[in-house]
N, C-alpha and C positions, 0 to 999 in steps of 0.2 A: 591073471584070473583078480590076484587081489583086487586092483583098478576097477575092474569091472565088479569089483563087489558092491566096494564100495562107493563105487553108481547109482545103483543100483539102490541102496541103502538110503543117499540124497534125494536117489528120487524121491521114492517112499514119502522120505520124513517130507520135503516138500509137499507134496501131494498130499497129504495129510496136514499139514498147512496150511494150504490154501484150501482146502475138502471146508476145514474144521472153520475154516477164520472165510467163507465163502468171499473171496476176495482173487479169482481169475479168471474173472471176466468185464474186460474193461465197454463198457457203456452206457449210447450216449439219453442222455439227458431229455427229458419228453419235454414239449414248449422250447427249447429253443434252435436251435438251425445244428445240421449234425456233428458239427468239426464242435464248433461250440460246449455242446451237449455232452462233450467228452470231455474235452479244457470241466466243465465242474464239477463232469465227474466225479476225473482228476483230483483237483481243488478240494469240490467237498470228501471225499477221500481222508483226507488229510488234513484238515484242521480236525475232523473226527478220532482220528486217530491221535492225534497235537492234544484233541480233549480230554479219550480219554486219558493217557499219560501223567493229565496233569492237575485235573478237576477238581480230585481231594484232597491234597497240597493245604498241610499249616502253612501261619506266616509265615515262621521261618525257614520252610523249605523252598515260599517262591524266593526267598526274598534274599539268598545262602549262594555263598560264595566262593570254591571251596581254593582259592587261592585269588590275587591282585589283580590278576589276569586274567580274569576267569569274570562270564557276565552271568544273570542268576535265571529262571529260568523266566521270571513274572518279566525282565529286562529281556527276553529274546520271544519271548511273544506274546510283547508288547513292538517288540520290530519285525514280526509278519506281520501287525494292526498296520505300522506305520508304509509298508514293503507295499499293502496291498492297497492304502489307501490313496498312496502313492500316484498306482499306475492307477486306477481305479477314477482318480480326479482328472489326472492327464490323460487318459484316453475311452474312457468313457464321454466323460464331460467333457473335453478337449479344453482344457482352465486348468491354471497352476490353485494351489491350494488359497487360499482366503488366512490368513494372519492369526484367526482363531480360532483354523482344524488347522494349522502349520502348530500348533504349543497344546493342540489337546490331544493328536493322533497322531503329530510329524513330533512326536520325544524324542522318538527309539529307532527315527529313520541312520543314525550316525551310531553306532554303539559304544561309546566313550568313555572318561569322567564324567564326563557331565551329564551324561544320562545314567549312567552309575548311580547317580548322587538323587538326582530326582525318580527314580523308580525300583523306589521301596518302600515299603510302608502300607501299601495297597494288597489288598487279597486280589489270588488268581481268580477269583471270580469278575473283576473290575477289567481287564487282560482280557476277559473270555467275553465278556459282553463290550465291549465295544467292537472285538472281532466279530461278535452276532452281530451289530449293527454293521460298519465296513460290509459285512459278506453280504447282505440284505441286499444292500446299495450296488458294489456288484453282478446279485446275479438280479436284478432288475436294467442293468445295466445294460450286464452281456444279452440276457434275453431280447431287447431290440432292436440284437443285434443280427444279420447275419454272417454265412461263411464267406462272401461277396467279402466285406466289409475287413474276416479276420483274413482274407487271407491280404489284404493291400498293404502297403507299403507305407509306412510310416516317416522316412527316412530311407536313404542308401544303402538297402543290402537290410534295412527293418524293418517287419509288419508285425503288426497286433497279435498275433496267433505265437508268435515267437517272445510278443512281452509278457503272454501270460502264457505262459512256455515256462519261462522268470522265473513267477509268481509263484508258479507252482514248483520248481523246483527251490525256490528258496524254501519257502518250508517244508520240504524232502530233506534238506539240508536240516534245514535246523531243530530240524524231528528230532535226531543224529543228537547232535552235540543238545537238547533237552533230557535224552535215555543218562547221555554220560554225564550230567549236570545229578542227574536222579539220581547212576550208582553212586554215585561220589554222596548225597545226605550221607548225613551220621549216624550213627543207628541207632 
């Protein structure tokens, strides 16, 4: 009986959260083929939620490291920019980064000591503006593709849908890290 009450309470709490946040229905974004449109919806939803988490951070919060092994929120957002830019250029444009793109967008492809040295002193809006720029190209590139392309193979056991699923899941994973860093910000 206690378990049933707990489950009912949890369901009511979950349902009220979903209704309050209007995020209980997966949709395909108009102007895209159905499967790509659903992926665009997920990518945009995650980007919006991450942006809402970080857009008001000041410089010290953007650069904050809670220990020597941690990454700052700025570097995590830049890592999302780097990841999306890489896959956008590889899959939508069918090429590799130029040296300029690698230096400007790929700086956080790997989060390490080198990227930690470079990725500080920039306001959060710098990273969000870069993400907006990359996202606009992603959206334009995905709009030009169809679901047959999305399902087609890049290599044995790998298709474009999975690649963009990876970009989406990457954002979800790092959204959790960003929340953890934010929770550890000095009060």
